[in-house]
C-alpha positions as CSV (number, residue, x, y, z in Angstrom):
1,M,127.8,87.0,97.9
2,N,130.5,85.2,99.7
3,K,129.6,84.1,103.2
4,D,132.7,86.0,104.5
5,D,131.6,89.2,102.9
6,K,130.5,91.9,105.3
7,T,127.7,94.4,104.8
8,I,126.2,97.3,106.7
9,N,122.5,98.3,106.7
10,L,121.5,101.9,106.3
11,T,117.9,102.9,107.2
12,Y,116.5,106.2,105.9
13,G,112.8,106.8,106.3
14,D,111.0,103.9,104.8
15,S,114.0,102.8,102.7
16,Q,116.8,100.5,103.5
17,S,120.1,100.0,101.7
18,E,122.6,97.2,102.3
19,L,126.1,98.4,101.6
20,N,129.1,96.2,101.0
21,I,132.2,96.5,103.2
22,K,135.5,96.2,101.4
23,Q,138.1,94.6,103.7
24,A,141.5,96.2,103.7
25,T,144.7,94.2,103.8
26,R,146.0,96.8,106.2
27,G,144.2,99.7,107.9
28,P,140.5,100.3,108.3
29,D,137.8,98.6,106.2
30,V,135.7,100.8,104.0
31,V,132.0,101.0,103.1
32,D,131.3,100.8,99.4
33,L,129.0,103.7,98.6
34,K,128.6,103.2,94.9
35,L,124.9,102.3,95.2
36,L,124.0,104.7,98.0
37,N,122.4,107.4,95.9
38,K,120.6,104.8,93.7
39,N,119.1,103.1,96.7
40,T,118.4,106.0,99.0
41,G,118.6,109.2,96.9
42,L,121.3,110.4,99.3
43,F,124.8,111.7,98.8
44,T,127.7,111.6,101.2
45,Y,129.3,114.8,102.6
46,D,133.0,114.6,103.3
47,P,134.6,117.8,102.0
48,S,138.2,117.0,103.0
49,Y,138.1,113.3,102.3
50,G,138.7,112.8,106.0
51,S,136.8,109.5,106.0
52,T,136.8,108.7,102.3
53,A,139.1,106.4,100.3
54,S,138.9,107.6,96.7
55,C,140.5,104.6,95.1
56,E,141.9,101.1,95.6
57,S,145.6,100.9,95.8
58,Q,148.3,98.2,96.3
59,I,151.1,100.7,96.3
60,T,151.4,102.6,99.6
61,Y,150.0,102.4,103.1
62,I,150.3,105.4,105.3
63,D,149.1,106.3,108.8
64,G,150.4,109.7,109.7
65,S,149.0,109.6,113.2
66,L,151.0,106.4,114.0
67,G,154.0,107.4,111.9
68,V,153.6,104.4,109.6
69,L,154.6,104.4,105.9
70,A,155.1,101.3,103.7
71,Y,155.7,100.9,100.0
72,R,154.4,97.6,98.5
73,G,154.4,96.1,102.0
74,Y,158.0,97.1,102.8
75,P,158.4,99.4,105.9
76,I,159.9,102.7,105.0
77,E,162.6,102.3,107.6
78,Q,163.9,99.2,105.9
79,L,163.8,100.8,102.4
80,A,165.5,104.0,103.6
81,D,168.3,102.1,105.2
82,H,169.0,99.6,102.4
83,S,167.7,100.9,99.1
84,T,168.4,103.7,96.7
85,Y,165.8,106.1,95.3
86,L,165.8,104.4,91.8
87,E,165.2,101.0,93.5
88,I,162.2,102.5,95.2
89,A,161.0,104.1,91.9
90,Y,161.3,100.6,90.3
91,L,159.4,99.1,93.3
92,L,156.6,101.5,93.1
93,Y,156.2,101.1,89.4
94,H,156.7,97.3,89.0
95,G,155.6,96.1,92.4
96,E,158.9,94.4,93.3
97,L,162.5,95.4,94.0
98,P,164.8,95.0,91.0
99,T,167.7,92.6,90.5
100,S,171.0,94.2,89.8
101,E,170.6,93.6,86.1
102,Q,167.1,95.1,86.1
103,L,168.3,98.1,88.1
104,D,171.1,98.7,85.5
105,E,168.7,98.7,82.7
106,F,166.3,100.9,84.6
107,R,169.1,103.4,85.5
108,L,170.1,103.5,81.8
109,K,166.6,104.5,80.7
110,V,166.5,107.2,83.3
111,K,169.8,108.5,82.1
112,Q,168.7,108.6,78.5
113,N,165.9,110.9,79.5
114,M,168.0,113.4,81.5
115,N,167.9,116.1,78.8
116,L,165.7,119.0,77.8
117,D,164.6,120.2,74.4
118,E,166.2,123.5,73.5
119,G,162.8,125.2,73.5
120,I,162.5,124.4,77.2
121,N,165.9,125.8,77.9
122,Q,164.9,129.0,76.1
123,L,161.8,129.2,78.2
124,F,163.7,129.8,81.3
125,K,165.4,132.9,79.8
126,T,161.9,134.5,79.5
127,F,161.2,134.3,83.3
128,P,161.8,137.5,85.4
129,K,164.4,137.3,88.1
130,T,161.5,137.6,90.7
131,A,159.8,134.4,89.4
132,H,159.0,131.9,92.1
133,P,160.8,128.5,91.6
134,M,157.5,126.6,91.8
135,S,155.8,128.9,89.2
136,M,158.8,128.1,87.0
137,M,158.4,124.4,87.6
138,A,154.7,124.4,87.0
139,T,155.1,126.3,83.7
140,S,158.1,124.2,82.4
141,M,156.4,120.9,83.4
142,A,153.3,121.9,81.5
143,A,155.5,123.0,78.6
144,L,156.8,119.4,78.2
145,S,153.4,118.6,76.8
146,I,154.3,120.6,73.7
147,Y,157.1,118.2,72.9
148,H,155.3,115.0,74.1
149,Q,151.8,115.0,72.5
150,N,149.3,112.3,71.8
151,I,150.2,110.3,74.9
152,N,147.7,107.5,75.7
153,I,148.6,106.8,79.3
154,R,146.5,103.6,79.1
155,E,149.0,102.1,76.6
156,P,152.0,100.4,78.4
157,K,154.5,101.8,75.9
158,C,153.2,105.4,76.3
159,R,153.1,104.9,80.1
160,D,156.7,103.6,80.2
161,D,157.9,106.5,78.1
162,F,156.1,109.0,80.3
163,F,157.4,107.4,83.5
164,F,161.1,107.6,82.4
165,N,160.7,111.0,81.0
166,V,159.4,112.3,84.4
167,L,162.2,110.6,86.3
168,G,164.8,111.9,83.9
169,K,163.5,115.4,83.1
170,T,162.3,116.6,86.5
171,P,165.8,116.9,88.0
172,M,166.8,118.7,84.8
173,L,164.0,121.2,85.2
174,A,164.8,121.7,88.9
175,A,168.5,122.3,88.1
176,A,167.7,124.7,85.3
177,I,165.4,126.7,87.6
178,L,168.0,126.9,90.4
179,N,170.8,127.9,88.0
180,T,168.5,130.5,86.3
181,I,167.8,132.1,89.6
182,Q,171.5,132.1,90.6
183,G,172.7,133.1,87.1
184,S,175.0,130.0,87.0
185,T,175.4,127.0,84.7
186,V,173.8,123.6,85.0
187,G,176.1,120.8,85.7
188,T,176.4,117.5,83.8
189,Y,175.5,113.9,84.3
190,K,178.3,111.7,85.7
191,E,178.2,108.0,85.3
192,S,180.1,107.5,88.6
193,L,177.3,109.2,90.6
194,N,173.9,107.7,91.6
195,Y,170.6,109.5,90.9
196,S,170.8,111.8,93.9
197,G,174.5,112.5,93.4
198,N,173.7,113.5,89.8
199,I,171.0,115.9,91.0
200,L,173.5,117.6,93.2
201,N,176.0,117.8,90.4
202,L,173.4,119.2,88.1
203,F,172.5,121.8,90.7
204,F,176.0,122.9,91.7
205,G,178.6,121.3,89.3
206,G,178.3,123.8,86.4
207,A,181.6,125.6,87.4
208,G,183.5,122.3,87.2
209,D,185.1,122.5,90.7
210,Y,182.2,120.9,92.6
211,A,182.7,117.5,94.4
212,V,179.5,115.7,95.5
213,N,179.6,115.1,99.2
214,P,178.5,111.4,99.8
215,V,176.7,112.4,103.1
216,F,174.6,115.0,101.2
217,S,174.0,112.6,98.4
218,K,172.7,109.9,100.8
219,A,170.6,112.5,102.7
220,L,168.9,113.6,99.4
221,D,168.4,109.9,98.4
222,V,166.6,109.2,101.7
223,L,164.6,112.4,101.4
224,L,163.4,111.4,97.9
225,I,162.6,107.9,99.2
226,L,160.5,109.3,102.1
227,H,158.6,111.5,99.7
228,A,158.2,109.0,96.8
229,D,154.6,108.3,97.4
230,H,152.1,109.4,100.1
231,E,148.9,108.0,98.5
232,Q,146.0,110.5,98.2
233,N,147.6,113.7,99.4
234,C,146.7,117.1,97.9
235,S,149.2,117.1,94.9
236,T,148.6,113.4,94.1
237,S,144.8,113.9,94.1
238,S,145.2,117.0,91.9
239,V,147.2,114.9,89.3
240,R,144.6,112.1,89.4
241,L,141.7,114.5,89.1
242,S,143.2,116.3,86.2
243,G,144.4,113.1,84.6
244,S,140.9,111.6,84.8
245,S,139.8,113.9,82.0
246,G,142.3,112.3,79.7
247,T,144.5,115.5,79.5
248,N,148.1,115.3,78.6
249,P,149.9,113.8,81.6
250,Y,152.5,116.6,81.7
251,A,149.6,119.1,82.1
252,A,148.2,116.9,84.9
253,M,151.7,116.8,86.6
254,S,151.7,120.6,86.4
255,S,148.5,120.7,88.4
256,G,150.2,118.6,91.0
257,V,153.2,121.0,91.1
258,S,150.8,123.9,91.6
259,A,149.1,122.0,94.5
260,L,152.4,121.2,96.0
261,W,153.3,124.9,96.0
262,G,150.6,125.8,98.5
263,P,151.6,126.7,102.0
264,L,149.4,123.9,103.4
265,H,151.2,121.3,101.4
266,G,154.8,121.4,100.1
267,G,155.0,125.1,100.6
268,A,155.2,124.4,104.3
269,N,158.8,123.4,103.8
270,E,159.5,126.8,102.3
271,A,158.0,128.5,105.4
272,V,160.2,126.4,107.6
273,V,163.4,127.4,105.7
274,R,162.3,131.1,106.0
275,M,161.8,130.6,109.8
276,F,165.3,129.1,110.1
277,D,166.7,132.1,108.3
278,E,164.9,134.4,110.6
279,I,166.1,132.5,113.7
């Protein structure tokens, strides 16, 4: 053991256990409990993960009580002011911000995946008009596994394909859901628009007379940046837990959507919108 390593001693009856302390680059250090049960016969009890770090990550640091959020070491304020959502997606995935050439290639790969199989489009026609948007999203996200089988997420090629599929197809699913509910037509991709601008055009541009407001486009881009990654929240943990079984990653994503639907998670936003309507 390195002389700089820290430990903590736990005494239980006649037994003692020396537990290693993992030093964080930012935030509180953590006690490594892997050997706790072997050494003492005890388990920990932390039902809400209130004091538990379930994995090691170099991606995001968040402290909600202090209002701190950083991606790959960059403060969120800086990223929201100076970056686009696709730049942030590149940063989260690759660990560094892209050059202009890298961003162009990245954007092209996302664009190439902004389409849906006809079977998915037909699926939306089977939903009743009373269907909740999140139930439609969870169902359609899981249905992508029908068209993308035998994915080994541990293989870089499969992981890349899945990554770009999610970035490209999730806006398409959301647009199809909105337009199914409204009885309207999904808009088209426009090369002149950024990722967020294209989402708005997919949502509202089906009639052909819609012009994307740059203020709304920027607001959506910042919103996506702020929500890009929050470490081990409910939906992320649901995806990781489901994915740990080796299931199809689209099925795992569907479990995350279902968790996000809950009123104590993403569904809280829906409650706020209803409150505004009532006011």
